[in-house]
Backbone as numpy.savetxt, mean C-alpha at the origin, in Angstrom:
# Nx Ny Nz CAx CAy CAz Cx Cy Cz
-15.52 8.14 -3.58 -14.40 7.82 -3.11 -13.72 6.59 -2.20
-13.73 5.45 -1.69 -13.39 5.08 -0.71 -12.02 4.46 -0.32
-11.41 4.72 0.64 -10.25 4.10 0.40 -9.97 2.56 1.30
-9.21 2.04 1.14 -9.43 0.78 2.33 -7.64 0.54 2.68
-7.58 0.24 3.96 -5.84 -0.29 3.96 -6.61 -1.34 4.94
-5.35 -2.04 3.99 -5.12 -3.93 4.20 -4.05 -3.99 5.16
-4.92 -4.51 6.34 -3.71 -3.93 7.85 -4.12 -5.11 8.59
-4.51 -7.04 7.91 -4.64 -7.96 8.64 -3.68 -8.48 9.46
-2.24 -8.39 8.62 -1.41 -9.52 9.12 -0.80 -8.85 10.69
0.04 -9.43 11.19 0.76 -8.99 12.57 2.36 -7.91 12.36
2.75 -8.72 11.17 4.38 -8.03 11.46 5.25 -8.12 11.68
5.32 -9.73 11.94 6.03 -10.42 12.66 7.71 -9.90 12.92
7.57 -9.31 11.86 9.45 -8.59 11.44 9.75 -7.58 12.63
8.65 -7.18 12.53 8.90 -5.85 14.10 8.69 -6.64 14.85
8.88 -7.49 15.43 9.29 -8.09 16.75 8.29 -7.69 17.16
8.92 -7.61 19.16 8.57 -6.96 20.53 7.10 -5.95 19.99
6.48 -5.10 19.06 6.35 -3.72 18.85 5.35 -4.14 18.73
4.79 -5.49 17.44 3.59 -5.95 17.09 3.19 -7.51 18.32
3.37 -7.21 19.43 2.85 -7.71 20.70 1.23 -7.99 20.91
1.34 -7.06 20.65 -0.44 -5.87 21.64 -1.10 -5.12 20.17
-0.36 -5.61 19.06 -1.09 -4.74 18.44 -0.63 -4.81 16.82
-1.42 -5.02 15.58 -1.09 -4.77 14.44 -0.11 -4.07 14.11
1.11 -4.17 12.93 1.44 -3.79 12.60 1.25 -2.00 11.89
0.26 -2.05 11.63 -0.43 -0.35 11.04 -0.44 0.23 12.53
-0.74 -0.35 13.65 -0.40 0.55 14.78 0.81 0.60 15.57
1.71 0.51 15.17 3.02 1.17 15.49 2.75 2.45 15.26
4.12 3.07 16.41 3.65 4.77 16.18 5.29 4.81 15.48
4.84 5.92 14.23 6.03 6.86 13.78 5.80 8.46 14.52
7.14 8.85 14.68 6.67 10.11 15.85 5.56 10.28 16.33
5.22 9.55 17.45 4.18 9.65 17.96 2.63 8.77 17.87
2.44 8.82 16.21 1.09 8.93 15.64 1.26 7.08 15.13
0.36 5.51 15.19 0.35 5.14 14.56 0.33 5.19 12.63
1.03 4.50 12.49 1.23 4.68 10.61 -0.58 4.43 10.37
-1.39 3.77 11.02 -2.47 3.68 10.10 -3.15 5.65 10.19
-2.58 5.99 11.36 -3.42 7.28 11.97 -2.17 8.64 10.23
-1.40 8.24 10.23 -0.91 8.92 9.33 -1.21 8.81 7.60
-1.88 7.00 7.90 -2.71 6.82 6.31 -3.46 7.80 5.91
-5.14 7.93 6.98 -6.08 8.03 7.16 -5.77 9.26 6.92
-4.89 10.56 7.32 -4.80 12.05 7.46 -4.55 11.81 5.72
-3.26 11.34 5.43 -3.09 11.50 3.90 -4.16 10.92 2.79
-4.99 10.06 2.94 -6.06 9.34 2.18 -6.93 10.65 2.28
-7.22 11.15 3.23 -8.55 12.32 3.33 -8.19 13.48 3.12
-6.91 14.02 3.46 -6.50 15.12 2.40 -6.07 15.55 0.95
-6.13 13.87 0.72 -5.81 13.62 -0.77 -7.26 13.30 -1.49
-8.19 13.52 -0.57 -9.45 13.21 -1.59 -10.57 12.32 -1.16
-10.07 10.82 -0.32 -10.89 10.52 -0.48 -11.92 10.36 0.85
-13.27 9.97 0.58 -14.14 10.52 1.71 -14.29 9.79 2.53
-14.04 8.54 2.48 -13.73 7.66 3.99 -12.45 6.31 4.07
-12.27 6.02 4.98 -11.19 5.20 5.35 -11.35 3.96 5.85
-11.38 2.95 5.71 -11.76 1.69 6.32 -10.64 0.54 6.75
-10.29 -0.21 7.07 -9.29 -1.44 7.33 -9.41 -2.17 7.75
-8.90 -3.12 7.12 -9.57 -4.29 6.80 -8.18 -5.32 8.00
-9.16 -5.69 8.87 -8.24 -6.18 10.10 -8.40 -7.44 10.01
-7.38 -8.14 11.29 -7.40 -9.35 11.47 -6.82 -9.60 12.76
-5.50 -10.05 12.67 -4.51 -9.59 14.02 -4.98 -8.40 15.08
-5.35 -8.68 16.04 -5.36 -7.76 17.14 -6.19 -6.44 16.65
-7.55 -6.99 15.75 -7.77 -6.22 14.81 -9.33 -5.04 15.89
-9.16 -5.82 16.94 -10.24 -5.28 18.37 -9.07 -3.44 18.20
-8.01 -3.43 18.57 -7.06 -2.32 18.69 -7.32 -1.24 17.38
-7.27 -1.41 16.14 -7.79 -0.84 15.29 -9.14 -0.36 15.84
-9.74 -0.75 15.64 -11.46 -0.40 16.28 -11.25 0.73 17.02
-10.96 -0.05 18.18 -10.97 1.04 19.43 -10.39 2.45 19.17
-9.82 2.49 18.21 -9.38 3.79 17.64 -9.43 4.52 17.03
-10.58 4.22 16.44 -11.95 4.88 15.90 -12.12 4.67 14.42
-11.25 3.30 14.23 -11.41 3.39 12.68 -12.68 1.94 12.69
-13.55 2.59 10.71 -14.21 1.41 10.70 -13.41 0.38 10.30
-14.08 -1.24 10.26 -13.53 -2.40 9.97 -13.55 -3.20 9.00
-12.95 -4.08 8.37 -13.78 -5.32 7.74 -13.11 -6.24 8.13
-13.60 -7.53 8.78 -12.33 -8.47 9.52 -12.20 -9.31 8.20
-10.88 -9.69 7.69 -10.42 -10.97 7.34 -9.94 -12.26 8.37
-11.24 -13.06 8.13 -10.89 -14.37 9.03 -9.93 -15.09 8.55
-9.26 -15.50 7.15 -8.44 -15.94 6.46 -6.66 -15.56 6.59
-7.12 -13.85 7.48 -5.54 -13.05 7.44 -4.44 -14.22 8.33
-4.18 -15.39 8.90 -3.16 -16.54 9.40 -2.55 -16.83 8.10
-3.74 -17.02 7.32 -2.96 -17.90 6.34 -3.35 -17.59 4.73
-3.72 -16.47 4.77 -3.81 -15.34 3.66 -2.50 -14.93 3.37
-2.96 -13.84 2.55 -1.86 -12.23 2.14 -2.86 -11.33 1.73
-1.99 -10.45 0.85 -3.00 -9.22 0.26 -4.32 -9.77 -0.10
-4.05 -10.19 -0.66 -5.83 -10.41 -1.79 -6.25 -10.97 -1.31
-6.40 -12.05 -0.06 -7.57 -11.77 0.51 -8.31 -11.12 1.22
-7.03 -9.76 1.82 -8.20 -8.88 2.31 -8.82 -7.86 1.06
-8.07 -8.02 0.27 -8.51 -6.86 -0.66 -9.58 -7.64 -1.33
-9.85 -9.10 -1.21 -11.31 -9.51 -1.67 -12.31 -9.65 -0.55
-12.15 -9.24 0.70 -12.40 -8.91 1.23 -13.17 -7.28 1.09
-12.68 -6.55 0.97 -13.12 -4.76 0.56 -13.76 -5.12 -0.67
-13.33 -6.21 -1.79 -14.29 -5.72 -2.92 -15.55 -6.37 -3.06
-15.68 -7.07 -1.72 -17.38 -8.19 -1.22 -18.06 -6.86 -0.12
-17.11 -5.89 -0.20 -18.15 -5.09 0.73 -18.29 -3.72 0.20
-17.13 -2.99 -0.59 -17.69 -1.80 -1.21 -17.69 -2.13 -2.73
-18.96 -1.46 -3.66 -19.26 -2.00 -4.81 -18.54 -0.49 -5.44
-18.05 0.17 -5.54 -17.70 1.85 -6.63 -15.71 1.38 -6.14
-15.34 2.39 -7.28 -14.09 2.44 -7.19 -13.54 2.40 -5.56
-12.22 2.37 -5.36 -11.17 1.88 -4.18 -9.96 2.40 -4.26
-9.50 3.53 -3.73 -8.07 4.12 -3.19 -7.45 2.25 -2.28
-6.76 1.53 -2.39 -6.23 0.64 -1.80 -4.73 0.91 -1.42
-4.74 0.97 0.05 -3.06 1.16 0.64 -2.65 -0.05 1.43
-1.70 -0.45 1.38 -0.93 -1.61 2.31 -0.99 -0.81 3.70
-0.85 -1.52 4.78 -0.82 -0.56 6.15 0.62 -0.17 6.37
1.28 -0.70 5.76 3.18 -0.57 6.54 3.76 0.21 5.62
3.06 0.99 5.23 4.19 2.49 3.99 3.25 4.04 4.52
4.37 5.14 4.60 4.01 6.19 4.92 3.68 6.99 3.34
2.96 8.31 3.28 3.15 8.99 2.21 2.03 9.88 1.99
1.71 10.72 0.64 1.69 12.02 0.96 0.44 12.65 0.92
-0.66 13.19 0.78 -1.86 13.37 0.11 -1.85 13.51 -1.24
-0.42 14.29 -1.90 -0.35 14.62 -3.51 -0.30 13.38 -4.02
0.24 12.30 -3.68 0.39 10.56 -4.41 -1.20 10.07 -4.61
-2.08 10.46 -3.39 -3.39 10.20 -3.55 -4.30 10.71 -4.16
-3.75 12.05 -4.34 -4.69 12.98 -5.53 -4.18 12.72 -6.60
-3.43 12.52 -6.68 -2.48 11.97 -8.28 -3.42 10.49 -8.68
-3.76 9.35 -7.74 -4.46 8.32 -8.29 -5.32 8.30 -8.33
-6.29 9.26 -8.04 -7.94 10.01 -7.85 -7.81 10.14 -9.18
-7.64 11.35 -9.84 -8.20 11.84 -10.68 -6.88 10.90 -12.19
-6.73 10.33 -11.94 -6.15 9.33 -13.20 -7.59 8.63 -13.70
-7.70 8.57 -15.02 -8.61 8.03 -15.54 -8.11 6.13 -16.12
-7.83 6.07 -15.15 -6.89 4.76 -16.02 -7.68 3.57 -14.55
-8.12 2.36 -15.20 -9.11 1.68 -14.73 -8.39 1.20 -13.43
-7.19 0.56 -13.42 -6.36 0.64 -12.76 -5.09 1.39 -12.29
-4.44 1.96 -11.43 -3.68 3.38 -11.41 -3.03 2.91 -10.35
-1.25 2.52 -10.31 -0.57 1.86 -9.30 0.61 3.24 -9.09
0.65 3.72 -7.81 1.58 4.78 -7.69 3.24 3.81 -6.95
4.31 4.78 -7.84 5.17 3.98 -7.78 6.64 5.30 -7.64
7.37 5.06 -6.59 8.68 5.78 -6.44 9.62 5.78 -7.40
9.87 7.14 -7.90 11.35 7.12 -8.92 12.40 7.14 -8.59
12.52 8.19 -6.95 13.62 7.84 -6.31 13.82 7.52 -5.28
13.44 5.77 -5.80 13.26 4.38 -4.56 14.82 4.31 -4.38
15.96 4.48 -5.48 17.27 3.78 -4.91 17.64 4.56 -3.85
17.44 5.97 -3.79 17.82 6.57 -2.23 17.63 6.51 -1.23
15.97 5.52 -1.17 15.31 5.01 -0.03 16.07 3.39 0.31
16.09 2.93 -0.88 16.73 1.10 -0.84 18.54 1.50 -0.10
18.87 2.50 -0.94 20.34 2.70 -0.14 20.20 2.94 1.54
19.28 3.61 2.11 19.12 3.48 3.64 18.93 2.41 4.12
17.85 1.33 3.20 17.22 0.23 4.42 18.38 -0.78 4.33
19.05 -1.05 3.14 19.46 -2.29 2.74 21.43 -2.07 1.97
21.80 -2.92 2.29 23.66 -2.78 1.95 23.18 -2.92 0.62
22.31 -4.23 0.12 22.62 -4.20 -1.23 21.34 -4.27 -1.56
20.75 -2.10 -2.12 19.41 -2.42 -2.76 18.39 -3.48 -3.73
19.67 -4.10 -4.72 19.04 -5.14 -5.14 18.74 -6.41 -4.31
18.83 -6.61 -3.64 18.84 -7.56 -3.05 17.03 -7.74 -2.58
16.18 -6.32 -2.22 15.37 -6.53 -2.35 14.43 -5.88 -3.00
14.62 -4.84 -4.32 14.11 -4.59 -5.21 13.92 -5.40 -5.78
12.24 -4.97 -6.75 11.83 -5.82 -7.74 11.73 -4.87 -9.33
11.55 -5.73 -10.19 11.67 -5.00 -11.64 10.39 -3.83 -11.20
11.02 -3.15 -12.47 9.41 -1.62 -12.62 10.02 -0.92 -14.17
9.11 -1.56 -15.23 9.56 -1.05 -16.22 8.55 -0.71 -17.14
8.04 0.68 -17.55 6.64 1.37 -18.15 6.88 1.24 -19.31
5.69 1.23 -20.47 6.26 1.36 -21.43 6.05 2.85 -22.41
5.78 2.45 -23.06 6.00 3.96 -23.62 4.69 4.78 -23.51
3.42 4.01 -23.41 2.57 4.53 -23.08 2.40 5.37 -21.72
2.73 4.69 -20.87 2.99 5.41 -19.33 2.08 4.18 -19.00
2.22 3.07 -19.31 1.40 1.57 -18.56 2.54 0.51 -18.05
2.28 0.28 -17.21 3.52 -0.32 -16.76 3.41 -2.10 -17.33
4.61 -1.92 -17.94 4.90 -3.33 -18.60 5.55 -4.68 -18.02
6.42 -4.30 -16.64 7.06 -5.00 -16.16 6.68 -4.78 -14.85
6.40 -5.71 -13.84 6.67 -5.46 -12.06 6.59 -7.17 -11.72
7.05 -6.95 -10.37 7.83 -7.70 -9.33 8.44 -9.22 -10.12
9.29 -8.29 -10.58 10.87 -9.75 -10.99 11.65 -9.54 -10.50
13.26 -10.05 -10.36 14.15 -9.78 -9.88 15.53 -9.62 -10.71
16.32 -8.56 -10.45 17.14 -8.13 -11.04 18.21 -7.97 -10.77
19.73 -8.00 -11.62 21.05 -7.46 -10.90 21.12 -6.20 -11.49
20.43 -5.78 -12.42 20.64 -4.46 -12.98 19.69 -3.76 -12.53
20.15 -2.07 -12.07 19.47 -1.42 -11.56 18.75 -0.66 -12.78
19.00 -0.67 -13.83 18.31 -0.24 -15.27 16.84 -0.86 -15.60
16.81 -1.93 -15.42 15.42 -2.45 -14.98 14.60 -2.09 -14.05
15.12 -1.32 -13.38 13.98 -0.68 -12.02 13.98 0.95 -12.53
12.78 0.98 -12.52 12.91 2.63 -13.11 11.86 3.39 -11.79
11.29 2.67 -10.98 10.96 3.15 -9.82 10.20 1.58 -9.14
9.97 2.11 -7.81 9.25 0.65 -7.38 7.60 0.99 -6.42
7.35 -0.01 -6.37 5.37 -0.25 -6.18 5.38 0.13 -4.91
4.52 1.10 -4.64 4.27 1.69 -3.53 3.31 0.64 -2.24
2.92 0.45 -2.64 1.78 -0.85 -2.05 0.41 0.23 -2.12
0.21 1.50 -3.14 -0.72 2.52 -2.84 -1.11 1.99 -4.26
-2.59 2.44 -4.82 -3.21 1.52 -5.99 -4.57 2.25 -6.32
-5.35 2.68 -7.46 -6.60 2.98 -7.23 -7.30 2.04 -8.20
-8.56 1.45 -7.71 -9.42 0.10 -8.93 -10.54 1.28 -9.32
-10.00 1.38 -10.41 -11.82 2.14 -11.14 -12.76 0.46 -11.38
-13.96 0.98 -11.88 -14.98 0.27 -11.40 -14.97 -1.05 -12.60
-13.86 -0.48 -13.56 -13.40 -1.73 -15.04 -12.33 -2.47 -14.10
-11.13 -1.48 -13.50 -10.33 -2.46 -12.69 -10.41 -3.60 -11.63
-11.10 -3.22 -11.25 -11.96 -4.06 -9.65 -12.29 -5.36 -10.62
-13.54 -5.39 -11.78 -13.95 -5.71 -12.31 -12.94 -7.28 -12.78
-11.66 -6.73 -12.92 -10.53 -7.69 -13.59 -10.03 -8.66 -12.84
-9.99 -7.64 -11.39 -9.82 -8.19 -10.33 -10.95 -10.07 -9.50
-11.52 -9.26 -9.96 -12.94 -9.74 -9.45 -13.14 -10.81 -10.44
-12.96 -11.42 -12.19 -12.76 -12.08 -12.87 -12.01 -13.17 -12.39
-10.78 -12.43 -12.01 -9.34 -13.63 -11.84 -9.55 -14.52 -10.85
-10.29 -14.05 -9.39 -10.59 -14.15 -8.59 -11.59 -16.04 -8.67
-12.89 -15.65 -9.81 -13.92 -16.47 -9.90 -12.91 -17.59 -10.62
-12.10 -17.09 -11.86 -11.42 -17.98 -12.44 -10.50 -18.87 -11.49
-9.97 -18.39 -10.85 -9.06 -18.44 -10.12 -9.30 -18.35 -9.01
-10.34 -19.58 -8.09 -10.04 -19.07 -6.62 -9.11 -19.54 -5.58
-8.02 -20.36 -5.84 -7.16 -20.46 -5.16 -6.42 -19.26 -4.81
-5.90 -18.40 -5.64 -5.20 -17.15 -6.10 -5.51 -16.34 -4.70
-6.39 -16.55 -4.47 -7.37 -15.26 -3.23 -6.32 -15.33 -1.67
-5.40 -16.88 -1.55 -4.74 -17.16 -0.44 -3.05 -17.12 -0.93
-3.43 -17.37 -2.06 -2.13 -17.79 -2.43 -1.15 -16.81 -3.53
-2.00 -15.96 -3.79 -1.00 -14.84 -5.26 -1.10 -13.52 -4.45
0.22 -12.86 -4.03 0.57 -11.51 -4.03 -0.01 -10.30 -4.64
0.42 -9.03 -4.26 -0.11 -8.03 -5.36 0.32 -7.97 -6.31
2.04 -7.93 -6.17 3.12 -7.71 -7.73 2.58 -9.06 -8.63
2.22 -10.29 -7.95 2.27 -11.45 -9.28 0.75 -10.89 -9.47
-0.21 -10.74 -8.81 -1.48 -9.98 -9.26 -1.54 -9.24 -10.51
-0.42 -7.92 -10.31 -0.83 -6.94 -11.10 0.10 -7.63 -12.48
0.56 -8.30 -11.97 2.02 -8.96 -13.11 1.01 -9.67 -14.29
-0.36 -10.40 -13.49 -0.76 -11.52 -14.40 -1.70 -10.49 -15.32
-2.00 -9.44 -14.53 -3.22 -9.02 -15.25 -2.73 -8.04 -16.65
-1.08 -7.70 -16.09 0.14 -7.62 -17.04 -0.01 -8.12 -18.63
-0.24 -9.61 -18.31 0.42 -10.44 -19.18 -0.75 -10.61 -19.62
-2.09 -10.39 -19.58 -3.25 -10.91 -19.89 -3.85 -9.60 -21.22
-2.84 -8.55 -21.07 -3.23 -7.62 -21.66 -3.92 -6.17 -21.08
-3.73 -6.31 -19.91 -4.57 -5.34 -18.94 -3.63 -4.16 -19.06
-4.23 -2.75 -19.25 -3.84 -1.84 -19.03 -3.41 -0.55 -17.83
-2.38 -0.85 -16.82 -2.36 -0.91 -15.81 -1.50 0.92 -15.53
-2.15 1.61 -15.34 -1.37 2.86 -15.31 -0.40 2.91 -13.89
0.82 3.46 -14.72 2.13 4.20 -13.28 1.98 5.66 -13.25
1.87 5.76 -11.58 1.59 7.31 -11.31 2.92 7.24 -10.49
3.42 8.63 -10.90 4.59 8.61 -10.38 4.93 9.37 -9.18
5.90 9.16 -8.15 5.72 9.99 -6.90 7.57 9.93 -6.70
7.51 11.22 -6.11 8.72 11.51 -5.97 9.07 11.98 -4.06
9.76 10.10 -3.33 10.03 11.32 -2.03 8.80 11.23 -1.55
8.54 11.81 0.01 7.39 11.82 0.67 6.93 10.51 1.11
7.63 8.98 1.43 6.93 8.59 1.50 8.30 6.97 1.70
7.92 5.67 2.65 8.59 5.00 3.28 7.65 3.16 3.39
8.55 2.51 3.61 8.10 1.69 3.37 8.50 1.03 5.11
7.99 0.07 5.74 8.23 0.07 7.31 8.07 -1.77 7.61
8.84 -1.98 7.21 8.94 -3.83 7.21 9.62 -4.33 8.36
10.22 -3.94 8.82 11.49 -3.68 10.05 11.36 -3.15 10.86
12.64 -3.44 11.71 13.14 -2.21 12.86 13.74 -1.59 12.75
14.84 -1.96 11.31 15.36 -0.85 11.36 14.51 0.07 9.91
13.84 -0.59 9.35 12.69 0.63 8.60 12.41 1.21 9.26
11.83 0.66 10.38 11.13 1.83 11.93 12.08 2.97 11.57
13.67 2.53 12.23 14.44 3.30 12.26 14.74 4.63 11.03
14.41 3.92 9.73 14.54 4.77 8.80 13.87 5.63 8.83
12.56 5.46 9.16 11.20 5.98 9.18 11.42 7.57 10.15
11.78 6.93 11.52 11.90 7.87 12.24 13.01 9.18 11.79
13.81 8.70 11.33 15.01 9.69 10.58 14.39 10.47 9.75
13.45 9.87 8.84 13.35 10.36 7.34 12.28 11.59 7.94
11.22 11.58 9.21 10.63 12.80 10.27 11.41 13.27 10.63
12.31 13.40 10.89 13.03 13.93 12.08 13.75 15.02 10.60
14.21 14.63 9.21 15.40 15.59 8.41 14.15 15.92 8.02
12.48 16.39 8.13 11.58 16.86 7.45 10.98 16.43 6.17
11.48 14.76 5.78 11.52 14.24 4.55 10.02 13.66 4.49
9.22 13.47 5.72 8.04 12.13 6.47 7.46 13.55 6.54
6.27 14.28 6.34 5.87 15.63 7.39 3.93 14.59 7.45
3.38 14.72 8.57 2.34 14.36 9.45 1.66 15.36 8.72
0.07 15.01 7.95 -0.74 16.34 7.47 -2.13 15.85 7.53
-2.69 16.76 7.22 -4.65 16.50 7.62 -4.92 16.45 9.34
-6.10 16.00 8.82 -6.96 15.58 10.45 -6.55 14.59 10.74
-6.81 14.08 11.98 -6.08 12.55 12.64 -8.01 12.51 13.19
-7.81 11.32 13.89 -9.39 10.67 14.73 -9.88 12.17 16.00
-8.63 12.53 16.27 -9.35 13.97 17.59 -9.50 15.05 17.06
-9.12 14.96 15.46 -9.92 16.43 14.64 -9.17 17.58 14.72
-7.83 17.43 15.50 -7.26 18.73 15.20 -6.24 18.32 13.94
-5.90 19.67 13.54 -5.12 19.64 12.09 -3.88 19.94 12.19
-3.01 19.30 11.66 -1.51 19.35 11.29 -0.78 19.88 10.37
């Protein structure tokens, strides 16, 4: 099971913190976000971790990661980086955004899922969003499950908290069939590579009748989109809600 982190963008909303390195190299509690992720991915069962880079990718490589370069990073989006990973690896993949922290248990739950495409979501999203935003619904997206445990709706806007059973964490597993769904979509709609975001991709596949399983996680994660989010992440570490686990580049256990 290969793991790929999509880390090609700069993360300009973090201001000067990304002047010299991409968002994934921003430190939380003294360790780069990418190091937190590598530890969780390996401890959760991934065999290797590779990073798709673009902006200041040499910083990521110098830290000790294997990298894939997305030459379209400046005008593409997550799907262009995912396409780079699909072209590099032929097997199943764990796919992670570069601006999230999570725990090994969520990675394990994704790996053992027999769904062709499994997506991690946070059931306790509201408590985190209340720390991040004055109005949680200003940023939250719809997320509803069907009675079969598959995702029925994702990525829409709503004014009703009841429409949100969780929030997509930016972490998912593509089995062989699931990755073929995405490859086929890109073949039929090549413009999607640069113009479609991940939740739109997932929503499109759901509309086509593809079963995408929701894998629940509670706590132990956060998203770092801007300086306020970084402060929340530091606070969650101080409170013991986010814990660095596994082995880092230096080989030391935590």
